[in-house]
KOLNU-870730 format. One record per residue (C-alpha): x, y negated, z. Coordinates in nm, 4 decimals, always signed. Layout:
BEGIN
+----------+----------+----------+
|       px |       py |       pz |
+----------+----------+----------+
|        X |        Y |        Z |
...
+----------+----------+----------+
END
This chain:
BEGIN
+----------+----------+----------+
|       px |       py |       pz |
+----------+----------+----------+
|  +1.8245 |  +0.5557 |  +3.4590 |
|  +1.4739 |  +0.4754 |  +3.2124 |
|  +1.2029 |  +0.7040 |  +3.3498 |
|  +0.9452 |  +0.5009 |  +3.0880 |
|  +0.9179 |  +0.6089 |  +2.7587 |
|  +0.9131 |  +0.3142 |  +2.4652 |
|  +0.8018 |  +0.2342 |  +2.1549 |
|  +0.8795 |  -0.0465 |  +1.8951 |
|  +0.6467 |  -0.0856 |  +1.6895 |
|  +0.6513 |  -0.4319 |  +1.3538 |
|  +0.5461 |  -0.7331 |  +1.5944 |
|  +0.4938 |  -0.9293 |  +1.2042 |
|  +0.5594 |  -0.8654 |  +0.7770 |
|  +0.4652 |  -0.6662 |  +0.5526 |
|  +0.4386 |  -0.3219 |  +0.7684 |
|  +0.2870 |  -0.4862 |  +1.1438 |
|  -0.0864 |  -0.3825 |  +1.0091 |
|  -0.0061 |  -0.0910 |  +0.8395 |
|  +0.1178 |  +0.0486 |  +1.0597 |
|  -0.0921 |  +0.0722 |  +1.3235 |
|  -0.3633 |  +0.1607 |  +1.1164 |
|  -0.1514 |  +0.4721 |  +1.0530 |
|  -0.0035 |  +0.5449 |  +1.4049 |
|  -0.4882 |  +0.4957 |  +1.4455 |
|  -0.5813 |  +0.7925 |  +1.1231 |
|  -0.2585 |  +1.0630 |  +1.3235 |
|  -0.4485 |  +0.9863 |  +1.6319 |
|  -0.2566 |  +0.7463 |  +1.7868 |
|  -0.5236 |  +0.4396 |  +1.8363 |
|  -0.2882 |  +0.0896 |  +1.9831 |
|  -0.4343 |  -0.0970 |  +2.1815 |
|  -0.2358 |  -0.4379 |  +2.2105 |
|  -0.2180 |  -0.6216 |  +2.5988 |
|  -0.4742 |  -0.8182 |  +2.6936 |
|  -0.2154 |  -1.0604 |  +2.8426 |
|  +0.1309 |  -1.0241 |  +2.6828 |
|  +0.1071 |  -1.1239 |  +2.3146 |
|  +0.4176 |  -0.8868 |  +2.2362 |
|  +0.3437 |  -0.4921 |  +2.5056 |
|  +0.0443 |  -0.2962 |  +2.4813 |
|  -0.1170 |  +0.0726 |  +2.4819 |
|  -0.1386 |  +0.4080 |  +2.2711 |
|  -0.3885 |  +0.5816 |  +2.5068 |
|  -0.3514 |  +0.9112 |  +2.3350 |
|  +0.0346 |  +0.9189 |  +2.4680 |
|  -0.0470 |  +0.6942 |  +2.8394 |
|  +0.3097 |  +0.8020 |  +2.8987 |
|  +0.4726 |  +0.5848 |  +2.5824 |
|  +0.4988 |  +0.1621 |  +2.6396 |
|  +0.4615 |  +0.0127 |  +2.3412 |
|  +0.6710 |  -0.3282 |  +2.2642 |
|  +0.6532 |  -0.5326 |  +2.0055 |
|  +0.9233 |  -0.6540 |  +1.8354 |
|  +1.0389 |  -0.8009 |  +1.4606 |
|  +1.0938 |  -0.5243 |  +1.2131 |
|  +1.4910 |  -0.6282 |  +1.2631 |
|  +1.4840 |  -0.6085 |  +1.6019 |
|  +1.3632 |  -0.2445 |  +1.6464 |
|  +1.7378 |  -0.1378 |  +1.4904 |
|  +1.8929 |  -0.2895 |  +1.7668 |
|  +1.6001 |  -0.1897 |  +2.0352 |
|  +1.6385 |  +0.1625 |  +1.9094 |
|  +1.9665 |  +0.1862 |  +1.8722 |
|  +2.1234 |  +0.0640 |  +2.2499 |
|  +1.8729 |  +0.2736 |  +2.3788 |
|  +1.6526 |  +0.0222 |  +2.6212 |
|  +1.4279 |  +0.1965 |  +2.2914 |
|  +1.3603 |  +0.5335 |  +2.2321 |
|  +1.1591 |  +0.4851 |  +1.9447 |
|  +1.1023 |  +0.2628 |  +1.6414 |
|  +0.9197 |  +0.3069 |  +1.3278 |
|  +1.0763 |  +0.0523 |  +1.0899 |
|  +1.1825 |  +0.0247 |  +0.6795 |
|  +1.4591 |  +0.2472 |  +0.5615 |
|  +1.5396 |  -0.0174 |  +0.4593 |
|  +1.6413 |  -0.1941 |  +0.7765 |
|  +1.7887 |  +0.1302 |  +0.9275 |
|  +2.0451 |  +0.2016 |  +0.6387 |
|  +2.1242 |  -0.1484 |  +0.6432 |
|  +2.2622 |  -0.0857 |  +0.9656 |
|  +2.4656 |  +0.1794 |  +0.9772 |
|  +2.3725 |  +0.2473 |  +1.3270 |
|  +2.3816 |  +0.7244 |  +1.2519 |
|  +2.5786 |  +0.7687 |  +1.5226 |
|  +2.3179 |  +0.5660 |  +1.7449 |
|  +1.9996 |  +0.6452 |  +1.5664 |
|  +1.8171 |  +1.0167 |  +1.4161 |
|  +1.5595 |  +0.9472 |  +1.1948 |
|  +1.2866 |  +1.1418 |  +1.2904 |
|  +1.0316 |  +1.1137 |  +0.9979 |
|  +1.1704 |  +0.9269 |  +0.6914 |
|  +0.8335 |  +0.8571 |  +0.5189 |
|  +0.5787 |  +0.7946 |  +0.6696 |
|  +0.3693 |  +0.7689 |  +0.3730 |
|  +0.3529 |  +0.3144 |  +0.3129 |
|  +0.5392 |  +0.0746 |  +0.2944 |
|  +0.6866 |  +0.1406 |  +0.0311 |
|  +0.9915 |  -0.0872 |  -0.1617 |
|  +1.2710 |  -0.1042 |  -0.3558 |
|  +1.5971 |  -0.2488 |  -0.2291 |
|  +1.6723 |  -0.4524 |  -0.6355 |
|  +1.9827 |  -0.6673 |  -0.7081 |
|  +1.7800 |  -0.9321 |  -0.9035 |
|  +1.9726 |  -1.2373 |  -1.1532 |
|  +1.8453 |  -1.4891 |  -1.3378 |
|  +1.6994 |  -1.4161 |  -1.6797 |
|  +1.8978 |  -1.6789 |  -1.8413 |
|  +2.1854 |  -1.4795 |  -1.8114 |
|  +2.0721 |  -1.2440 |  -2.1364 |
|  +2.4470 |  -1.1232 |  -2.1268 |
|  +2.4455 |  -0.9348 |  -1.8856 |
|  +2.1845 |  -0.6419 |  -1.8814 |
|  +2.3493 |  -0.3214 |  -1.6584 |
|  +2.4852 |  -0.3187 |  -1.3214 |
|  +2.8887 |  -0.2927 |  -1.5941 |
|  +2.7851 |  -0.6556 |  -1.7049 |
|  +2.7550 |  -0.8189 |  -1.3408 |
|  +3.0911 |  -0.7007 |  -1.3437 |
|  +3.2403 |  -0.8126 |  -1.6020 |
|  +2.9947 |  -1.1640 |  -1.5513 |
|  +3.1544 |  -1.1762 |  -1.1791 |
|  +3.5052 |  -1.1378 |  -1.3314 |
|  +3.4383 |  -1.4294 |  -1.5560 |
|  +3.2546 |  -1.6776 |  -1.2689 |
|  +3.5062 |  -2.0156 |  -1.2020 |
|  +3.4127 |  -1.8680 |  -0.8433 |
|  +3.3553 |  -1.5680 |  -0.7040 |
|  +3.0415 |  -1.4103 |  -0.7694 |
|  +2.7465 |  -1.5500 |  -0.5108 |
|  +2.4948 |  -1.3106 |  -0.4051 |
|  +2.2559 |  -1.4143 |  -0.0855 |
|  +2.0591 |  -1.1428 |  +0.1281 |
|  +1.9658 |  -1.0411 |  +0.4498 |
|  +2.1445 |  -0.6724 |  +0.3706 |
|  +2.4534 |  -0.7198 |  +0.4204 |
|  +2.6360 |  -0.3304 |  +0.5117 |
|  +2.4043 |  -0.1767 |  +0.1567 |
|  +2.5192 |  -0.4864 |  -0.0597 |
|  +2.8917 |  -0.5024 |  +0.0150 |
|  +2.9309 |  -0.0556 |  -0.0498 |
|  +2.6692 |  -0.1664 |  -0.3444 |
|  +2.9265 |  -0.3670 |  -0.5154 |
|  +3.2044 |  -0.2103 |  -0.4331 |
|  +3.0772 |  +0.0914 |  -0.5858 |
|  +2.9863 |  -0.1098 |  -0.9340 |
|  +3.3254 |  -0.2735 |  -0.9440 |
|  +3.1263 |  -0.5823 |  -0.9260 |
|  +3.4812 |  -0.8499 |  -0.7496 |
|  +3.5148 |  -1.0694 |  -0.6299 |
|  +3.2270 |  -1.1564 |  -0.4553 |
|  +3.0733 |  -1.3419 |  -0.1491 |
|  +2.7241 |  -1.2678 |  +0.0559 |
|  +2.5713 |  -1.6210 |  +0.1547 |
|  +2.3377 |  -1.5356 |  +0.4107 |
|  +1.9699 |  -1.6645 |  +0.4226 |
|  +1.6610 |  -1.6820 |  +0.5842 |
|  +1.3012 |  -1.6969 |  +0.4507 |
|  +1.2781 |  -1.5707 |  +0.0901 |
|  +1.5066 |  -1.5453 |  -0.0402 |
|  +1.3818 |  -1.5881 |  -0.4132 |
|  +1.4312 |  -1.9334 |  -0.4713 |
|  +1.7998 |  -1.9514 |  -0.3875 |
|  +1.8900 |  -1.8866 |  -0.7101 |
|  +1.7295 |  -2.1846 |  -0.8522 |
|  +1.7672 |  -2.4334 |  -0.6237 |
|  +2.1864 |  -2.3411 |  -0.6645 |
|  +2.3653 |  -2.2410 |  -0.4043 |
|  +2.3239 |  -1.8875 |  -0.4700 |
|  +2.4515 |  -1.7005 |  -0.8071 |
|  +2.1757 |  -1.3338 |  -0.7372 |
|  +2.0039 |  -1.2019 |  -0.4848 |
|  +1.9381 |  -0.8594 |  -0.2902 |
|  +1.6353 |  -0.7996 |  -0.1485 |
|  +1.2998 |  -0.6308 |  -0.1610 |
|  +1.0861 |  -0.5539 |  -0.3608 |
|  +0.6713 |  -0.4064 |  -0.4055 |
|  +0.5270 |  -0.5202 |  -0.7435 |
|  +0.7896 |  -0.7438 |  -0.9091 |
|  +0.6482 |  -0.9779 |  -0.9676 |
|  +0.7587 |  -1.2799 |  -0.7066 |
|  +1.0592 |  -1.2137 |  -0.8948 |
|  +0.9251 |  -1.2890 |  -1.1546 |
|  +0.7475 |  -1.6367 |  -1.0730 |
|  +1.0699 |  -1.7057 |  -1.0255 |
|  +1.2595 |  -1.6195 |  -1.3043 |
|  +1.4342 |  -1.3664 |  -1.1530 |
|  +1.4797 |  -0.9124 |  -1.2969 |
|  +1.6402 |  -0.6056 |  -1.2350 |
|  +1.9688 |  -0.5144 |  -1.4661 |
|  +1.9531 |  -0.1730 |  -1.5351 |
|  +2.1255 |  +0.0357 |  -1.2082 |
|  +1.9896 |  -0.2873 |  -1.0033 |
|  +1.7950 |  -0.0621 |  -0.6911 |
|  +2.0051 |  -0.0184 |  -0.4162 |
|  +1.7842 |  +0.2074 |  -0.2558 |
|  +1.3630 |  +0.2774 |  -0.2064 |
|  +1.1799 |  +0.2622 |  +0.1109 |
|  +0.9004 |  +0.3322 |  +0.3481 |
|  +0.8127 |  +0.3044 |  +0.7053 |
|  +1.0421 |  +0.5725 |  +0.9012 |
|  +1.0080 |  +0.6768 |  +1.2720 |
|  +1.3672 |  +0.6842 |  +1.4414 |
|  +1.4655 |  +0.7506 |  +1.8078 |
|  +1.7534 |  +0.6492 |  +2.0233 |
|  +2.0220 |  +1.0246 |  +1.9858 |
|  +2.0097 |  +1.0026 |  +2.3300 |
|  +1.7061 |  +0.9538 |  +2.4453 |
|  +1.5863 |  +1.2648 |  +2.2588 |
|  +1.7942 |  +1.4154 |  +2.6015 |
|  +1.5746 |  +1.3912 |  +2.7901 |
|  +1.2677 |  +1.5672 |  +2.8417 |
|  +0.9937 |  +1.3331 |  +2.8235 |
|  +1.1423 |  +1.2141 |  +2.4979 |
|  +1.1376 |  +1.4852 |  +2.2976 |
|  +0.7802 |  +1.5914 |  +2.4028 |
|  +0.7092 |  +1.3139 |  +2.3249 |
|  +0.8838 |  +1.2922 |  +1.9710 |
|  +0.7416 |  +1.6575 |  +1.8985 |
|  +0.4161 |  +1.5615 |  +1.9985 |
|  +0.4362 |  +1.2690 |  +1.7473 |
|  +0.5743 |  +1.5112 |  +1.4076 |
|  +0.3363 |  +1.7194 |  +1.5499 |
|  +0.0515 |  +1.5148 |  +1.4478 |
|  +0.2129 |  +1.3005 |  +1.2007 |
|  +0.3043 |  +1.5958 |  +0.9818 |
|  -0.0364 |  +1.7717 |  +1.0461 |
|  -0.2084 |  +1.4253 |  +0.8957 |
|  +0.0056 |  +1.3502 |  +0.6203 |
|  -0.0602 |  +1.7829 |  +0.5877 |
|  -0.4133 |  +1.7011 |  +0.5385 |
|  -0.4827 |  +1.3613 |  +0.3612 |
|  -0.6543 |  +1.4411 |  +0.0025 |
|  -0.8324 |  +1.7727 |  +0.1483 |
|  -1.1923 |  +1.8197 |  +0.2037 |
|  -1.3318 |  +2.1181 |  +0.4370 |
|  -1.5842 |  +2.2560 |  +0.2224 |
|  -1.8366 |  +2.5226 |  +0.3788 |
|  -2.1753 |  +2.6280 |  +0.1654 |
|  -2.3845 |  +2.9401 |  +0.2689 |
|  -2.3811 |  +3.1927 |  +0.0098 |
|  -2.6121 |  +3.5248 |  -0.0287 |
|  -2.4912 |  +3.8311 |  -0.0102 |
|  -2.5145 |  +4.2161 |  +0.0468 |
|  -2.2500 |  +4.2591 |  +0.2369 |
|  -1.9242 |  +4.0245 |  +0.3158 |
|  -1.6682 |  +4.2471 |  +0.0750 |
|  -1.9302 |  +4.1651 |  -0.1838 |
|  -1.9495 |  +3.7911 |  -0.0451 |
|  -1.6153 |  +3.8174 |  -0.0320 |
|  -1.5232 |  +3.9394 |  -0.4959 |
|  -1.8105 |  +3.7605 |  -0.5407 |
|  -1.5307 |  +3.4042 |  -0.4743 |
|  -1.2472 |  +3.5514 |  -0.5032 |
|  -1.3542 |  +3.7164 |  -0.9133 |
|  -1.5034 |  +3.4066 |  -1.0459 |
|  -1.4187 |  +3.0831 |  -0.8655 |
|  -1.0793 |  +2.9503 |  -0.7962 |
|  -1.0788 |  +2.8599 |  -0.4290 |
|  -0.8349 |  +3.0154 |  -0.2853 |
|  -0.8120 |  +2.7843 |  -0.0039 |
|  -0.4636 |  +2.7414 |  +0.1880 |
|  -0.5041 |  +3.1469 |  +0.2921 |
|  -0.7939 |  +3.2371 |  +0.1198 |
|  -1.1660 |  +3.1834 |  +0.2059 |
|  -1.3458 |  +3.2855 |  +0.5328 |
|  -1.6471 |  +3.4169 |  +0.4912 |
|  -1.8624 |  +3.4984 |  +0.7940 |
|  -2.2041 |  +3.6515 |  +0.8513 |
|  -2.4954 |  +3.4497 |  +0.9507 |
|  -2.6519 |  +3.5979 |  +1.2090 |
|  -3.0885 |  +3.5209 |  +1.0408 |
|  -3.3349 |  +3.3263 |  +1.1024 |
|  -3.6073 |  +3.5233 |  +1.2458 |
|  -3.8630 |  +3.3965 |  +0.9499 |
|  -3.6948 |  +3.4068 |  +0.7407 |
|  -3.5831 |  +3.7434 |  +0.8161 |
|  -3.9192 |  +3.9397 |  +0.8156 |
|  -3.9845 |  +3.7186 |  +0.4864 |
|  -3.6464 |  +3.8365 |  +0.2927 |
|  -3.5333 |  +4.1856 |  +0.4371 |
|  -3.2929 |  +4.2426 |  +0.2178 |
|  -3.1331 |  +3.9151 |  +0.1995 |
|  -2.8518 |  +3.8737 |  +0.3719 |
|  -2.7139 |  +3.5374 |  +0.4395 |
|  -2.2661 |  +3.4159 |  +0.4965 |
|  -2.1264 |  +3.1098 |  +0.5379 |
|  -1.7481 |  +3.0361 |  +0.2750 |
|  -1.5223 |  +2.7622 |  +0.4067 |
|  -1.2798 |  +2.6693 |  +0.1868 |
|  -1.0658 |  +2.3908 |  +0.2163 |
|  -1.0158 |  +2.2088 |  -0.1450 |
|  -0.7753 |  +1.8941 |  -0.2564 |
|  -0.9595 |  +1.5811 |  -0.3826 |
|  -0.8945 |  +1.7039 |  -0.7289 |
|  -1.0181 |  +1.9557 |  -0.7238 |
|  -1.3650 |  +1.8927 |  -0.4929 |
|  -1.6193 |  +1.8717 |  -0.7085 |
|  -1.5268 |  +2.1609 |  -0.9294 |
|  -1.5004 |  +2.3593 |  -0.6032 |
|  -1.8643 |  +2.2177 |  -0.5115 |
|  -1.9985 |  +2.3711 |  -0.9267 |
|  -1.8573 |  +2.6888 |  -0.8373 |
|  -2.0016 |  +2.7877 |  -0.5401 |
|  -2.3432 |  +2.6807 |  -0.6316 |
|  -2.2686 |  +2.8671 |  -0.9692 |
|  -2.2111 |  +3.2131 |  -0.7650 |
|  -2.5735 |  +3.1531 |  -0.5447 |
|  -2.3658 |  +2.8874 |  -0.2858 |
|  -2.6628 |  +2.6029 |  -0.1041 |
|  -2.6620 |  +2.3954 |  +0.1458 |
|  -2.2722 |  +2.3422 |  +0.0813 |
|  -2.1561 |  +2.0998 |  +0.2987 |
|  -1.8134 |  +1.8983 |  +0.2705 |
|  -1.6005 |  +1.6237 |  +0.5446 |
|  -1.2719 |  +1.5437 |  +0.4905 |
|  -0.9603 |  +1.6770 |  +0.6646 |
|  -0.7837 |  +1.5252 |  +0.9810 |
|  -0.4903 |  +1.7539 |  +1.0828 |
|  -0.4152 |  +2.0794 |  +0.9672 |
|  -0.1092 |  +2.1851 |  +1.1838 |
|  +0.1756 |  +2.4566 |  +1.0340 |
|  +0.3080 |  +2.7130 |  +1.1909 |
|  +0.6372 |  +2.4545 |  +1.2785 |
|  +0.6735 |  +2.1451 |  +1.0887 |
|  +1.0690 |  +2.0893 |  +0.9595 |
|  +1.1652 |  +1.7951 |  +1.1293 |
|  +1.0815 |  +1.9430 |  +1.4487 |
|  +1.2387 |  +2.2609 |  +1.3474 |
|  +1.5100 |  +1.9665 |  +1.2756 |
|  +1.4784 |  +1.8582 |  +1.6266 |
|  +1.4761 |  +2.2010 |  +1.7934 |
|  +1.8077 |  +2.2460 |  +1.6100 |
|  +1.9444 |  +1.8953 |  +1.7128 |
|  +1.8348 |  +1.9393 |  +2.0529 |
|  +2.0254 |  +2.3004 |  +2.0560 |
|  +2.3590 |  +2.1442 |  +1.8891 |
|  +2.3503 |  +1.8842 |  +2.0837 |
|  +2.3287 |  +2.1861 |  +2.4473 |
|  +2.6002 |  +2.4187 |  +2.3166 |
|  +2.9003 |  +2.1487 |  +2.2616 |
+----------+----------+----------+
END
């Protein structure tokens, strides 16, 4: 049995660079090997070996148990239909967003909905030819919409050109902006979205029973969720004059909207001897609040309005909850395994 812990990351495609950037923002910078291009390390998680693979190969590796964790698109995970072997630790990493859609030629003016496509398929002299790399999801989707008969056509590379070439009628593929479909004179009929996708973190279910893998899973989730929760928030400090901590607290809560996460933090400032001697009746307090990006300017103005000065603003990197929901779900899963 393996004793090391492995994570597979995309080696190419639209998720490669965003994945590295996302992990770095979460505190898990990836260092590629200087001698082996498909291997790397994460200094913050020295027990992990990084393997770079194609997004679809990541599913195979994690499902087979050769790799413990992987980051790839949810579209690929859903199409693999491997729920018995794969557990989705985090289904919304926040990047790589796209839609898996069915697109028909623009000249098929009579096809405005999936119901229309079902009628078109029955009227064609041959089974509807659907080119896709998502065989499981496509077959399920066509059957649910009563689009029969059909045949799935395999192809490599860009699928958008296939209908124009002539060996398929429609395509099922991922779409980010829709520009490529328009360039190739394709469009999505009403009801033609199979699913919404983005990058997700997956794990091998059996591997999660190993204590060293469980520990890494929890650490990854803790930092990812804390970073995602902190995105768009700023830490704001200001010095405010007041007679007492209580008076400053009332000033803030009654005359501003600076509530922070649970409320403002207020602490007395140890006086500078020189300024204290010159102003013996003046007391200063440090006020600290966390505010969202859209309320930052308002927060600064409100602090100034109540006499705040020396306002300092810094972005937040992490906001840790008592226990993130995904960590709780993982622990519940492991408890059910132990009880079985």
